[in-house]
Residue frames relative to the residue before (quaternion, step in Angstrom):
aa qw qx qy qz dx dy dz
M 1.0000 0.0000 0.0000 0.0000 0.00 0.00 0.00
N 0.5037 -0.6416 0.4868 0.3125 3.55 -1.04 0.74
A 0.4381 -0.7245 0.4691 0.2514 3.60 -0.68 1.10
C 0.6582 0.5217 -0.3127 0.4437 3.57 1.16 -0.48
A 0.4727 0.7271 -0.4212 0.2655 3.57 1.23 -0.41
P 0.6685 0.4896 -0.3386 0.4458 3.68 0.76 -0.87
A 0.6628 0.5057 -0.3151 0.4535 3.58 0.96 -0.84
L 0.6439 0.5172 -0.3205 0.4639 3.55 1.02 -0.83
K 0.6431 0.5291 -0.3188 0.4526 3.55 1.01 -0.86
C 0.6592 0.5012 -0.3070 0.4690 3.57 0.94 -0.90
G 0.6485 0.5234 -0.3197 0.4509 3.56 1.01 -0.82
L 0.6465 0.5197 -0.3126 0.4629 3.55 1.03 -0.83
L 0.6507 0.5138 -0.3149 0.4620 3.57 0.95 -0.86
R 0.6491 0.5087 -0.3247 0.4632 3.59 0.99 -0.82
A 0.6411 0.5285 -0.3256 0.4514 3.59 1.03 -0.79
I 0.6522 0.5051 -0.3099 0.4727 3.56 0.99 -0.89
A 0.6541 0.5131 -0.3125 0.4596 3.57 0.93 -0.91
G 0.6535 0.5178 -0.3164 0.4524 3.56 1.01 -0.83
A 0.6485 0.5164 -0.3150 0.4621 3.56 1.01 -0.84
L 0.6551 0.5046 -0.3130 0.4673 3.58 0.96 -0.86
F 0.6377 0.5267 -0.3275 0.4568 3.57 1.01 -0.79
T 0.6424 0.5250 -0.3179 0.4590 3.56 1.01 -0.86
I 0.6470 0.5113 -0.3139 0.4707 3.58 0.97 -0.90
F 0.6470 0.5259 -0.3168 0.4521 3.58 0.95 -0.88
C 0.6715 0.5021 -0.3007 0.4545 3.56 0.94 -0.90
I 0.6423 0.5157 -0.3224 0.4665 3.57 1.01 -0.84
S 0.6583 0.5065 -0.3070 0.4646 3.59 0.93 -0.92
G 0.6584 0.5125 -0.3099 0.4557 3.56 0.97 -0.86
S 0.6441 0.5227 -0.3131 0.4624 3.55 1.02 -0.83
L 0.6348 0.5262 -0.3261 0.4624 3.58 0.99 -0.85
A 0.6725 0.5106 -0.3002 0.4437 3.54 0.91 -0.94
Q 0.6728 0.5143 -0.3035 0.4368 3.58 0.98 -0.83
T 0.7460 0.3817 -0.2153 0.5014 3.59 1.04 -0.71
Y 0.5224 0.6679 -0.4007 0.3471 3.60 1.26 -0.14
P 0.6111 -0.3118 -0.7274 0.0171 1.51 -1.75 1.79
S 0.3088 -0.7781 0.5247 0.1548 3.56 -1.03 0.75
R 0.7851 0.1236 -0.0860 0.6008 3.59 1.27 -0.05
T 0.7636 -0.3538 0.2677 0.4692 3.56 -1.33 -0.09
I 0.2714 -0.7374 0.5997 0.1514 3.55 -1.07 0.86
T 0.1763 -0.7796 0.5946 0.0874 3.57 -0.92 0.93
I 0.1599 -0.7516 0.6342 0.0858 3.54 -0.87 1.03
V 0.2047 -0.7837 0.5777 0.1004 3.57 -0.56 1.17
V 0.1134 -0.7402 0.6607 0.0530 3.54 -0.94 1.02
P 0.2582 -0.8271 0.4788 0.1417 3.61 -0.36 1.18
F 0.6259 0.4796 -0.3305 0.5187 3.56 1.18 0.66
P 0.6414 -0.5308 0.3699 0.4124 3.61 -1.18 0.32
A 0.6104 -0.5340 0.4375 0.3883 3.55 -1.29 0.37
G 0.7265 0.4637 -0.3213 0.3924 3.53 -1.20 0.59
G 0.6306 0.5348 -0.3414 0.4470 3.59 1.20 -0.31
I 0.7312 -0.4413 0.2936 0.4293 3.54 -1.33 0.05
V 0.6341 0.5212 -0.3422 0.4574 3.63 1.04 -0.68
D 0.6412 0.5149 -0.3073 0.4789 3.55 1.00 -0.87
A 0.6484 0.5170 -0.3186 0.4590 3.60 0.95 -0.86
A 0.6557 0.5115 -0.3117 0.4596 3.59 0.95 -0.87
A 0.6443 0.5259 -0.3213 0.4529 3.58 0.96 -0.85
R 0.7106 0.4578 -0.2676 0.4625 3.58 0.90 -0.90
L 0.5980 0.5259 -0.3690 0.4793 3.60 1.19 -0.35
L 0.6979 0.4671 -0.2635 0.4746 3.57 1.06 -0.76
Q 0.5298 0.6931 -0.3811 0.3060 3.58 1.10 -0.73
P 0.7293 0.4192 -0.2875 0.4579 3.67 0.61 -0.94
E 0.6184 0.5456 -0.3521 0.4426 3.59 1.09 -0.58
L 0.6368 0.5023 -0.3218 0.4886 3.59 1.07 -0.70
E 0.6286 0.5386 -0.3383 0.4475 3.59 0.97 -0.80
K 0.6733 0.4976 -0.2985 0.4583 3.58 0.88 -0.92
A 0.7206 0.4613 -0.2562 0.4497 3.58 0.88 -0.94
L 0.7736 0.3790 -0.1855 0.4727 3.58 0.99 -0.82
G 0.3876 -0.7641 0.4506 0.2507 3.58 1.24 -0.24
Q 0.6538 0.4426 -0.3335 0.5151 3.57 1.12 0.61
T 0.5904 -0.5523 0.4485 0.3812 3.54 -1.27 0.42
V 0.0940 -0.7679 0.6323 0.0407 3.56 -1.03 0.87
I 0.0748 -0.8027 0.5912 0.0232 3.57 -0.73 1.03
V 0.3033 -0.7159 0.5987 0.1927 3.55 -1.23 0.59
E 0.0751 -0.8021 0.5924 -0.0040 3.55 -0.75 1.11
N 0.2461 -0.7656 0.5796 0.1318 3.57 -0.70 1.11
R 0.0432 0.7824 -0.6173 0.0702 3.56 -0.67 1.16
A 0.0166 -0.8537 0.5187 -0.0435 3.54 0.44 1.29
G 0.4288 0.6937 -0.5288 0.2353 3.51 -1.32 0.39
A 0.8592 0.0635 -0.0794 0.5014 3.54 -1.09 0.87
A 0.6476 -0.5639 0.3128 0.4060 3.58 0.89 1.02
G 0.7834 -0.3463 0.1625 0.4899 3.55 0.96 0.90
V 0.5215 0.6763 -0.4019 0.3305 3.60 1.23 -0.32
V 0.6379 0.5587 -0.3404 0.4063 3.61 0.92 -0.88
G 0.7154 0.4432 -0.2590 0.4740 3.58 0.76 -1.02
T 0.6401 0.5307 -0.3251 0.4506 3.57 1.00 -0.82
A 0.6536 0.5167 -0.3092 0.4584 3.58 0.94 -0.88
A 0.6264 0.5392 -0.3373 0.4507 3.59 1.05 -0.73
V 0.6638 0.4857 -0.3076 0.4783 3.59 0.99 -0.80
V 0.5970 0.5699 -0.3590 0.4358 3.60 0.99 -0.78
K 0.7252 0.4354 -0.2322 0.4801 3.60 1.02 -0.83
S 0.5288 0.6590 -0.3996 0.3556 3.60 1.25 -0.16
E 0.6360 -0.5087 0.4131 0.4076 3.54 -1.31 0.31
P 0.3694 -0.7513 0.5024 0.2161 3.61 -0.83 0.93
D 0.3718 0.7475 -0.4641 0.2960 3.55 0.65 1.14
G 0.6044 -0.6089 0.3416 0.3838 3.59 1.26 0.30
H 0.6081 0.5767 -0.3630 0.4072 3.61 1.20 0.01
T 0.7132 0.2663 -0.2360 0.6039 3.58 1.32 0.00
L 0.0166 -0.8138 0.5771 -0.0658 3.54 -0.56 1.23
L 0.2815 -0.7573 0.5735 0.1351 3.55 -1.27 0.42
I 0.0957 -0.7631 0.6347 0.0746 3.55 -1.07 0.77
V 0.0048 -0.8076 0.5864 -0.0615 3.55 -0.73 1.14
T 0.3607 -0.6736 0.5846 0.2729 3.50 -1.36 0.10
S 0.7545 -0.4232 0.2595 0.4293 3.56 -1.30 0.05
S 0.4903 0.6253 -0.4518 0.4054 3.62 1.21 -0.05
H 0.4463 0.6864 -0.4392 0.3698 3.57 1.31 -0.17
T 0.7524 0.3705 -0.2102 0.5025 3.59 1.09 -0.65
T 0.6483 0.4800 -0.3420 0.4820 3.61 1.22 -0.06
T 0.5836 0.6194 -0.3700 0.3726 3.59 1.05 -0.73
P 0.7086 0.4493 -0.3132 0.4449 3.66 0.74 -0.82
V 0.5788 0.5843 -0.3783 0.4248 3.58 1.22 -0.33
I 0.7887 0.2979 -0.1529 0.5156 3.58 1.02 -0.76
N 0.6943 0.3858 -0.2676 0.5455 3.59 1.30 0.01
S 0.2354 -0.8193 0.5117 0.1069 3.55 -0.21 1.28
K 0.6840 0.4892 -0.2814 0.4622 3.60 1.26 -0.21
V 0.2983 0.7452 -0.5394 0.2545 3.61 1.15 0.41
P 0.2866 -0.8221 0.4688 0.1490 3.64 -0.50 1.15
Y 0.7005 0.3689 -0.2790 0.5434 3.59 1.02 0.72
D 0.4612 -0.6364 0.5386 0.3035 3.53 -1.33 0.33
T 0.4143 -0.7597 0.4448 0.2311 3.57 -0.34 1.28
A 0.7411 0.4239 -0.2269 0.4686 3.58 0.95 -0.84
R 0.7826 0.3729 -0.1716 0.4681 3.61 1.15 -0.42
D 0.7257 0.4874 -0.2576 0.4117 3.61 1.01 -0.69
L 0.7221 0.3175 -0.2365 0.5673 3.57 1.28 0.14
A 0.3414 -0.7335 0.5561 0.1902 3.56 -1.11 0.73
P 0.3528 -0.7511 0.5136 0.2180 3.63 -0.49 1.10
I 0.2260 -0.7543 0.6026 0.1299 3.55 -1.09 0.79
A 0.7332 -0.3296 0.2304 0.5484 3.59 0.75 -1.02
I 0.3201 -0.5949 0.6827 0.2785 3.47 -1.34 0.45
F 0.0757 -0.8538 0.5150 0.0073 3.58 -0.57 1.08
A 0.7869 0.1180 -0.1059 0.5963 3.60 1.23 -0.02
S 0.0607 -0.7921 0.6064 0.0341 3.54 -1.18 0.53
D 0.1171 -0.7666 0.6302 0.0393 3.51 -1.26 0.53
P 0.2883 -0.7828 0.5186 0.1876 3.61 -0.22 1.19
L 0.4556 -0.6656 0.5123 0.2949 3.55 -0.99 0.82
L 0.2737 -0.7446 0.5902 0.1496 3.54 -1.11 0.77
F 0.2981 -0.7450 0.5745 0.1613 3.55 -0.83 1.05
V 0.0163 0.8381 -0.5374 0.0926 3.55 -0.41 1.25
V 0.1716 -0.7597 0.6188 0.1020 3.53 -1.27 0.54
G 0.6025 -0.5472 0.4354 0.3848 3.54 -1.26 0.36
K 0.6098 -0.6036 0.3729 0.3533 3.57 -1.08 0.66
N 0.6590 0.5008 -0.3187 0.4618 3.59 1.21 -0.31
V 0.5276 0.5998 -0.4193 0.4313 3.59 1.30 0.06
A 0.3474 -0.7746 0.4983 0.1763 3.57 -0.71 1.10
A 0.5320 0.5712 -0.4535 0.4302 3.56 0.60 1.19
K 0.1772 -0.7987 0.5689 0.0832 3.56 -0.93 0.95
T 0.7512 0.2459 -0.1625 0.5906 3.55 1.32 -0.17
L 0.6431 -0.5234 0.3810 0.4091 3.57 -1.22 0.30
P 0.6414 0.5086 -0.3553 0.4513 3.67 0.85 -0.73
E 0.6346 0.5168 -0.3358 0.4663 3.61 1.02 -0.73
F 0.6554 0.5040 -0.3185 0.4637 3.59 0.97 -0.80
V 0.6387 0.5199 -0.3267 0.4637 3.59 0.94 -0.85
A 0.6366 0.5278 -0.3290 0.4560 3.58 0.99 -0.80
L 0.6418 0.5139 -0.3186 0.4716 3.59 1.00 -0.81
A 0.6756 0.5027 -0.2944 0.4518 3.58 0.93 -0.94
K 0.6546 0.4977 -0.3118 0.4761 3.59 1.07 -0.69
A 0.6652 0.5196 -0.3020 0.4431 3.57 1.06 -0.77
D 0.7943 0.1575 -0.0673 0.5829 3.58 1.15 -0.59
P 0.1414 -0.8400 0.5187 0.0728 3.61 0.45 1.20
G 0.8078 0.2724 -0.2140 0.4769 3.54 -0.97 0.88
K 0.5152 0.6649 -0.4167 0.3447 3.60 1.24 -0.10
F 0.7855 0.3732 -0.1699 0.4635 3.56 0.91 -0.94
S 0.1433 -0.7569 0.6322 0.0835 3.51 -1.20 0.71
Y 0.2178 -0.7845 0.5665 0.1274 3.56 -1.17 0.49
A 0.3501 -0.7392 0.5473 0.1772 3.53 -1.11 0.83
T 0.0250 -0.7739 0.6318 0.0340 3.56 -1.15 0.65
P 0.5905 -0.5755 0.4218 0.3771 3.61 -1.26 0.25
G 0.8054 -0.1883 0.0949 0.5539 3.59 1.23 0.11
Y 0.6321 -0.5225 0.4156 0.3933 3.53 -1.29 0.40
G 0.8187 0.2083 -0.1700 0.5075 3.57 -0.82 0.99
S 0.4442 0.6831 -0.4647 0.3466 3.59 1.24 0.15
G 0.6861 -0.4620 0.3558 0.4349 3.55 -1.30 0.21
A 0.6423 0.5291 -0.3219 0.4515 3.58 0.99 -0.83
H 0.6070 0.5543 -0.3441 0.4537 3.59 1.08 -0.73
F 0.7066 0.4564 -0.2637 0.4720 3.57 0.81 -1.03
V 0.6496 0.5245 -0.3226 0.4458 3.59 0.93 -0.87
T 0.6881 0.4715 -0.2985 0.4637 3.60 0.88 -0.87
E 0.6291 0.5065 -0.3450 0.4783 3.58 1.05 -0.62
L 0.6054 0.5285 -0.3529 0.4792 3.59 1.11 -0.61
L 0.6306 0.5099 -0.3294 0.4836 3.60 1.02 -0.77
N 0.6065 0.5522 -0.3498 0.4526 3.61 0.94 -0.83
Q 0.7033 0.4747 -0.2666 0.4571 3.56 0.86 -1.00
R 0.6895 0.4792 -0.2886 0.4601 3.58 0.89 -0.89
A 0.7433 0.4149 -0.2174 0.4777 3.58 1.00 -0.86
G 0.4054 -0.7254 0.4709 0.2962 3.59 1.19 -0.32
I 0.5358 0.5895 -0.4224 0.4323 3.57 1.04 0.81
K 0.2154 -0.7619 0.5916 0.1519 3.56 -1.29 0.11
M 0.0133 -0.7813 0.6236 -0.0222 3.55 -0.71 1.16
L 0.4882 -0.6573 0.4939 0.2928 3.56 -1.16 0.63
H 0.3506 -0.7448 0.5338 0.1936 3.57 -0.86 0.99
V 0.0246 -0.7706 0.6368 -0.0063 3.55 -0.93 1.00
P 0.1633 -0.8222 0.5386 0.0849 3.63 -0.19 1.22
Y 0.1439 -0.7637 0.6247 0.0769 3.55 -1.15 0.76
R 0.5302 -0.6160 0.4713 0.3426 3.57 -1.28 0.08
G 0.8310 0.0118 -0.0602 0.5528 3.54 0.36 1.27
G 0.6542 -0.5574 0.3651 0.3578 3.53 -1.31 0.40
A 0.6230 0.5688 -0.3482 0.4087 3.60 1.01 -0.78
P 0.7058 0.4187 -0.2938 0.4901 3.66 0.78 -0.83
A 0.5902 0.5709 -0.3760 0.4294 3.60 1.13 -0.51
V 0.7000 0.4397 -0.2818 0.4871 3.57 0.86 -0.91
L 0.5965 0.5586 -0.3598 0.4503 3.60 1.11 -0.61
A 0.6175 0.5530 -0.3425 0.4423 3.60 1.07 -0.69
M 0.6496 0.4804 -0.3218 0.4936 3.58 1.14 -0.53
V 0.6077 0.5559 -0.3518 0.4449 3.56 1.05 -0.74
T 0.7291 0.4210 -0.2315 0.4873 3.58 0.98 -0.87
G 0.5174 -0.6735 0.3973 0.3476 3.60 1.27 -0.15
D 0.4039 0.7220 -0.4769 0.2968 3.60 1.23 0.23
V 0.7621 0.0973 -0.0674 0.6365 3.58 1.19 -0.61
Q 0.4384 -0.7409 0.4626 0.2121 3.56 -1.22 0.41
F 0.8108 0.1937 -0.0607 0.5490 3.60 1.12 -0.51
S 0.1400 0.7693 -0.6223 0.0351 3.54 -1.27 0.44
A 0.2316 -0.7156 0.6355 0.1744 3.54 -1.34 0.35
L 0.1114 0.8349 -0.5150 0.1590 3.55 -0.16 1.32
S 0.6286 -0.5346 0.4049 0.3939 3.56 -1.25 0.35
G 0.6076 -0.5608 0.4236 0.3699 3.53 -1.23 0.49
Q 0.5782 0.6020 -0.3693 0.4085 3.56 1.09 -0.72
V 0.7311 0.4087 -0.2206 0.4998 3.57 1.03 -0.84
S 0.7962 0.3876 -0.1763 0.4299 3.57 0.80 -1.03
L 0.5806 0.6218 -0.3947 0.3471 3.63 0.99 -0.63
P 0.6380 0.5188 -0.3641 0.4372 3.68 0.84 -0.73
Q 0.6803 0.4745 -0.2880 0.4787 3.59 1.02 -0.78
I 0.6037 0.5355 -0.3490 0.4764 3.58 1.14 -0.61
E 0.6824 0.4920 -0.2815 0.4615 3.57 0.89 -0.98
A 0.6742 0.4794 -0.2911 0.4804 3.59 1.14 -0.63
G 0.4952 -0.6822 0.4129 0.3448 3.60 1.27 -0.14
N 0.4702 0.7016 -0.4283 0.3213 3.58 1.25 0.25
V 0.7578 0.0897 -0.0762 0.6417 3.57 1.28 -0.48
R 0.3375 -0.7475 0.5418 0.1838 3.59 -1.25 0.37
A 0.3430 -0.7203 0.5656 0.2091 3.57 -0.92 0.91
I 0.1059 -0.8161 0.5665 0.0435 3.59 -0.81 0.99
A 0.7954 -0.0068 -0.0221 0.6056 3.60 1.27 -0.13
V 0.3197 -0.7179 0.5910 0.1821 3.53 -1.32 0.49
G 0.4428 -0.7439 0.4445 0.2303 3.56 -0.83 0.99
G 0.6006 0.5665 -0.3671 0.4285 3.59 1.17 -0.40
L 0.5790 -0.5866 0.4321 0.3661 3.56 -1.26 0.26
Q 0.7021 0.3351 -0.2445 0.5788 3.57 1.33 -0.18
R 0.5682 -0.5907 0.4355 0.3722 3.59 -1.11 0.54
H 0.5283 -0.6409 0.4657 0.3056 3.53 -1.16 0.69
P 0.5172 -0.6698 0.4288 0.3164 3.63 -0.83 0.91
A 0.6796 0.4745 -0.2940 0.4760 3.60 1.11 -0.58
L 0.7672 0.2556 -0.1367 0.5722 3.59 1.29 -0.33
P 0.0164 -0.8706 0.4916 0.0134 3.59 0.70 1.04
D 0.6908 0.4790 -0.2799 0.4637 3.60 1.17 -0.49
V 0.6037 0.5484 -0.3579 0.4547 3.59 1.28 -0.05
A 0.4009 -0.7446 0.4880 0.2158 3.57 -0.66 1.13
T 0.5074 -0.6005 0.5106 0.3482 3.55 -1.26 0.40
V 0.6360 -0.4986 0.4052 0.4275 3.57 -1.28 0.25
A 0.6333 0.5411 -0.3280 0.4456 3.58 1.01 -0.82
E 0.6668 0.4870 -0.2936 0.4816 3.59 1.03 -0.77
S 0.6779 0.5292 -0.2738 0.4306 3.57 1.19 -0.56
G 0.7450 -0.4182 0.2180 0.4718 3.56 1.21 0.38
Y 0.6934 0.4216 -0.2694 0.5185 3.60 1.28 0.15
P 0.1819 -0.8413 0.5001 0.0952 3.60 0.42 1.23
G 0.8228 0.2399 -0.1905 0.4787 3.54 -0.99 0.89
F 0.4921 0.6543 -0.4429 0.3655 3.60 1.25 -0.14
E 0.0599 0.7948 -0.5981 0.0844 3.54 -0.72 1.12
A 0.0079 0.7867 -0.6153 0.0486 3.56 -0.86 1.01
V 0.1964 0.7904 -0.5389 0.2151 3.54 0.04 1.35
Q 0.2980 -0.7149 0.6039 0.1880 3.53 -0.97 0.90
W 0.0784 -0.8144 0.5745 0.0246 3.59 -0.47 1.17
I 0.2159 -0.7453 0.6155 0.1383 3.54 -1.30 0.38
G 0.0501 0.8361 -0.5394 0.0864 3.56 -0.70 1.06
M 0.3706 -0.7105 0.5590 0.2129 3.52 -1.34 0.41
L 0.0387 -0.7838 0.6198 -0.0029 3.54 -1.07 0.87
A 0.2373 -0.7377 0.6120 0.1576 3.53 -1.36 0.28
P 0.6479 -0.4969 0.3701 0.4432 3.61 -1.18 0.24
R 0.5800 -0.5721 0.4468 0.3696 3.56 -1.12 0.64
G 0.7336 0.3825 -0.2991 0.4754 3.56 -0.96 0.88
T 0.4467 0.6602 -0.4712 0.3777 3.58 1.26 -0.04
P 0.5319 -0.6570 0.4145 0.3371 3.63 -0.73 0.96
K 0.5573 -0.6352 0.4274 0.3215 3.54 -0.98 0.89
T 0.6000 0.5681 -0.3667 0.4274 3.58 1.07 -0.65
I 0.6541 0.4870 -0.3066 0.4909 3.59 1.08 -0.71
I 0.6182 0.5383 -0.3351 0.4645 3.58 1.00 -0.84
D 0.6925 0.4796 -0.2791 0.4610 3.57 0.83 -0.98
R 0.6394 0.5224 -0.3379 0.4517 3.59 0.98 -0.74
L 0.6574 0.4965 -0.3110 0.4739 3.57 0.93 -0.87
N 0.6225 0.5377 -0.3376 0.4576 3.59 1.00 -0.77
Q 0.6804 0.4901 -0.2883 0.4622 3.57 0.91 -0.90
V 0.6298 0.5297 -0.3303 0.4623 3.59 1.03 -0.78
I 0.6621 0.5028 -0.3026 0.4662 3.58 0.93 -0.91
A 0.6673 0.5099 -0.3085 0.4467 3.58 0.85 -0.96
K 0.6583 0.5059 -0.3091 0.4639 3.58 0.97 -0.82
A 0.6437 0.5283 -0.3257 0.4477 3.58 0.97 -0.85
L 0.6977 0.4865 -0.2800 0.4451 3.58 0.93 -0.87
R 0.6021 0.5464 -0.3621 0.4559 3.58 1.25 -0.26
D 0.5283 0.6030 -0.4110 0.4340 3.58 1.29 -0.17
P 0.4679 -0.7112 0.4405 0.2849 3.65 -0.59 1.09
E 0.6484 0.5204 -0.3320 0.4456 3.60 1.01 -0.73
V 0.6492 0.4988 -0.3118 0.4823 3.57 0.99 -0.83
A 0.6428 0.5242 -0.3172 0.4599 3.58 0.95 -0.90
A 0.6485 0.5260 -0.3176 0.4494 3.58 1.00 -0.83
R 0.6363 0.5248 -0.3350 0.4554 3.59 1.02 -0.73
F 0.6407 0.4979 -0.3256 0.4854 3.57 1.02 -0.73
S 0.6547 0.5255 -0.3150 0.4428 3.57 0.91 -0.90
S 0.6271 0.5496 -0.3395 0.4352 3.59 1.06 -0.72
Q 0.6969 0.4092 -0.2595 0.5286 3.58 1.28 -0.39
H 0.5337 -0.6602 0.3707 0.3767 3.58 1.31 0.48
M 0.5291 0.5877 -0.4325 0.4331 3.58 1.08 0.79
T 0.2966 -0.7337 0.5835 0.1821 3.56 -1.04 0.79
P 0.2448 -0.8028 0.5246 0.1426 3.61 -0.47 1.14
A 0.2988 0.7081 -0.6020 0.2167 3.57 -0.97 0.94
A 0.2651 -0.7976 0.5269 0.1259 3.57 -0.83 0.98
T 0.2901 -0.7237 0.6011 0.1753 3.55 -0.99 0.91
T 0.5402 -0.5422 0.4964 0.4097 3.56 -1.31 -0.07
P 0.6419 -0.4989 0.3865 0.4356 3.61 -1.20 0.26
E 0.6502 0.5302 -0.3156 0.4432 3.58 1.00 -0.81
E 0.6414 0.5122 -0.3191 0.4738 3.58 1.02 -0.77
F 0.6342 0.5268 -0.3234 0.4645 3.57 1.04 -0.80
Q 0.6434 0.5172 -0.3217 0.4638 3.59 0.94 -0.87
A 0.6511 0.5170 -0.3136 0.4587 3.58 0.95 -0.87
T 0.6247 0.5357 -0.3312 0.4616 3.60 1.04 -0.77
I 0.6511 0.5201 -0.3149 0.4543 3.58 0.90 -0.91
E 0.6996 0.4723 -0.2797 0.4574 3.57 0.81 -0.98
R 0.6485 0.5165 -0.3182 0.4598 3.58 0.99 -0.82
E 0.7040 0.4698 -0.2804 0.4529 3.59 0.86 -0.93
L 0.5923 0.5575 -0.3779 0.4423 3.59 1.01 -0.67
K 0.6762 0.4760 -0.2938 0.4794 3.58 0.91 -0.88
Q 0.6555 0.5237 -0.3202 0.4398 3.59 0.89 -0.93
W 0.7243 0.4439 -0.2692 0.4537 3.60 0.78 -0.97
R 0.5939 0.5360 -0.3756 0.4679 3.59 1.13 -0.48
D 0.6413 0.5149 -0.3190 0.4710 3.57 1.02 -0.79
V 0.6478 0.5129 -0.3117 0.4691 3.58 0.98 -0.89
A 0.6532 0.5244 -0.3128 0.4477 3.58 0.92 -0.92
Q 0.6560 0.5134 -0.3153 0.4546 3.57 0.93 -0.85
A 0.6899 0.4797 -0.2810 0.4636 3.56 0.91 -0.93
A 0.7420 0.4136 -0.2212 0.4790 3.60 1.02 -0.79
G 0.4532 -0.6958 0.4516 0.3264 3.58 1.22 -0.19
I 0.3318 0.7169 -0.5366 0.2967 3.59 1.12 0.66
K 0.2122 -0.8314 0.5082 0.0738 3.56 -0.45 1.24
A 0.4772 -0.6287 0.5306 0.3091 3.55 -1.18 0.66
E 0.3163 -0.7585 0.5432 0.1718 3.54 -1.01 0.81
């Protein structure tokens, strides 16, 4: 045996311990002085959408709690990839944050050029709002419930088409999951956003869609389209008589558009936990909750661990759906 081996081993252990201690001290120092400057929340989508609205509702609450200016920066492009990639490359010090929607877990399934690992390169902070998708049909479709619609689709295969806000969108994956669970087949017709998708049902160009309440509720209330199921596990407060998909014969089926905040990987856990606590406290304020509700969003904060579990579960689910439905990566 080499006589120097024990000494080398001890030296290596001391070096590792010293490096870990240095990292711990740096992380602790960052947490104690955080935030030390303006915080930027990157929204990787254009202004005016549901993610942008959620960010701007949360912005003043973060400013009040953290005592620093918080700005919202829209960095749209490639279905959210451009802005997300910019945050991944940012300093992991809590001063650059990201707000995404559930397309965060569908985009990497259909985009083979995503330059980051969705499950590993970002640190989840919290899902802080959700909006169950509403399953709707055109007013000329002779179905008032999801089972009635499925029966029609089975009786006349190929008759029905469905609109989505785009190829690879959450609505695309959710409807393909319904196709698989129900044993039906509808033709996919992608549009450029939720507004033209719901308009296509109003005009009768398509017969079905699964869309956010923000987009579909005004048309439902106007009688232009009909809600036949709710994607959440609980009934929608605006549609108490409409059953959930799970109640309609598909146990465990959940279709919810969530909105969450993340930070670059390596952000100290103390900062992650502080931001999580600030968000959770803000959402318990009845006035803040009411503002979210007015935008058809249900405010509630998960833990970082729950958010991570959601990301990993959905990535697997949507990859399985894509494989079964033949949804190809571009």
